[in-house]
C-alpha positions as CSV (number, residue, x, y, z in Angstrom):
1,X,-2.2,6.0,-1.2
2,X,0.8,5.3,-0.4
3,X,1.6,2.0,0.3
4,X,3.9,0.1,2.4
5,X,6.3,-2.7,3.0
6,X,3.3,-4.6,5.5
7,X,1.0,-3.5,2.5
8,X,2.9,-5.5,-0.4
9,X,3.7,-8.7,2.7
10,X,0.5,-8.9,2.8
11,X,-0.8,-9.1,-0.3
12,X,1.7,-11.9,-1.4
13,X,0.7,-13.7,2.1
14,X,-2.7,-14.1,0.3
15,X,-1.1,-14.4,-3.1
16,X,0.7,-17.7,-1.5
17,X,-1.6,-19.1,0.5
18,X,-3.9,-19.3,-2.1
19,X,-6.8,-17.6,0.8
20,X,-7.6,-15.1,3.0
21,X,-8.2,-17.1,6.6
22,X,-4.8,-19.8,5.5
23,X,-3.2,-15.9,4.4
24,X,-4.2,-14.6,8.7
25,X,-3.0,-17.5,10.1
26,X,0.4,-17.6,8.0
27,X,0.7,-13.4,9.3
28,X,0.1,-14.6,12.5
29,X,-3.6,-12.8,13.1
30,X,-7.5,-13.0,12.9
31,X,-8.9,-13.7,9.3
32,X,-11.2,-10.9,10.9
33,X,-7.7,-8.4,10.9
34,X,-5.9,-9.0,7.8
35,X,-9.6,-8.0,5.7
36,X,-9.3,-5.0,8.1
37,X,-6.4,-4.3,7.0
38,X,-7.5,-4.9,3.0
39,X,-9.7,-1.7,3.7
40,X,-6.7,0.2,4.5
């Protein structure tokens, strides 16, 4: 798996926010979209 900058930003947002829902909001995504990104 090749990590891209967007993957690192997603992981960082989740760590900073403490939850997927808050991270999704911070990234301007719906929570299901963020979950789908994590699966990839």
